[in-house]
C-alpha positions in Angstrom: 15.9 -0.5 3.6 13.9 -2.7 5.2 10.7 -3.2 5.2 8.4 -5.9 7.1 4.7 -6.9 5.7 2.8 -8.3 8.3 0.1 -10.3 6.5 -2.3 -10.4 10.0 -2.3 -6.7 10.3 -5.4 -4.9 9.5 -3.4 -2.3 6.9 -3.6 -3.5 3.5 -0.1 -4.6 2.1 0.3 -1.4 0.0 -0.7 0.8 2.7 1.9 -1.2 5.1 4.8 -0.1 2.5 3.8 3.5 1.9 3.9 3.9 5.8 7.0 2.2 6.1 9.0 4.4 3.5 7.1 7.5 4.4 8.2 7.1 8.1 11.8 5.9 6.9 12.2 9.1 4.6 10.6 11.0 7.4 13.0 10.1 9.9 16.1 9.9 8.0 17.0 6.3 7.7 16.2 6.8 4.0 17.8 9.8 3.1 16.9 12.6 0.4 18.4 11.2 -2.7 18.2 7.5 -1.7 17.5 5.6 -5.0 14.6 3.1 -4.0 14.2 -0.5 -5.6 12.2 -1.0 -8.6 8.7 -1.9 -8.2 9.4 -5.2 -9.7 12.3 -5.5 -7.5 10.7 -4.6 -4.3 7.7 -6.6 -5.0 9.6 -9.7 -5.6 11.8 -8.9 -2.6 8.5 -8.6 -0.2 6.6 -11.6 -1.9 4.0 -9.1 -2.9 2.3 -8.2 -6.4 3.8 -5.5 -8.5 0.6 -3.7 -8.5 0.4 -3.8 -4.7 4.2 -1.7 -4.9 2.7 0.4 -7.6 -0.1 1.5 -5.6 2.5 2.3 -2.9 4.7 4.0 -5.0 1.9 6.2 -6.8 0.7 7.2 -3.3 4.1 7.9 -2.1 4.6 10.0 -4.9 1.4 11.9 -4.5 2.5 12.4 -1.1 5.5 14.5 -2.2 7.8 11.5 -0.3 9.3 10.1 -3.3 9.8 11.4 -6.9 9.9 9.5 -10.2 12.9 10.3 -13.0 11.8 8.2 -15.5 14.2 5.6 -16.8 16.8 6.7 -14.0 14.4 5.3 -11.1 12.5 6.3 -8.3 14.2 8.6 -5.2 13.3 9.6 -1.6 12.4 13.2 -2.4 12.9 16.5 -0.4 9.6 16.2 1.0 9.8 17.5 4.5 8.6 20.6 3.4 5.9 19.3 1.2 4.4 17.4 4.0 4.3 20.1 6.2 3.1 22.4 3.8 0.0 19.7 3.1 -0.5 19.2 6.9 -0.8 23.3 7.3 -3.3 23.2 4.6 -5.3 20.5 5.9 -5.2 21.9 9.4 -6.5 25.3 8.1 -9.2 23.5 6.1 -10.1 21.9 9.8 -10.3 24.9 11.5 -12.8 26.5 8.8 -15.0 23.5 9.0 -15.4 23.4 12.9 -15.8 27.2 12.8 -18.6 26.5 10.4 -20.0 23.8 12.8 -19.8 26.3 15.6 -17.5 24.1 17.8 -15.4 26.2 20.0 -11.3 25.5 20.8 -11.8 23.1 23.3 -14.1 20.7 21.5 -12.2 21.1 18.0 -9.1 19.9 19.8 -10.6 17.5 21.6 -11.7 15.7 18.4 -8.2 15.9 17.1 -6.8 14.3 19.8 -9.2 11.2 19.8 -8.7 11.2 16.1 -4.6 10.9 16.4 -5.0 8.4 19.4 -7.0 6.3 17.1 -4.4 7.2 14.3 -1.4 6.5 16.1 -2.7 4.2 18.8 -1.8 6.6 22.0 
């Protein structure tokens, strides 16, 4: 596992850790079942506070990307289906909201495209 934290990045360090682990898990660079370093171990190797890494791990667990198995450690979960399911629920909630607002399909899609460009720098 390779993570790079940029202090000059606008994203806080915990978000950089969360995003990089999430991306590596989704791309397969970190396979399902891969054992992640301990919170303390990763914090030390990255030069971050333990609470920073713990916050990233909690967010990843909430997202279904990782799972903690007590004293056995923290592992990459089979999160693809959970992530897709979560995205589908969010998409349905968005559709419900824009229909209540009276937007047509073109306006709704345009808003999504703008948000994605802003989020992914595209």
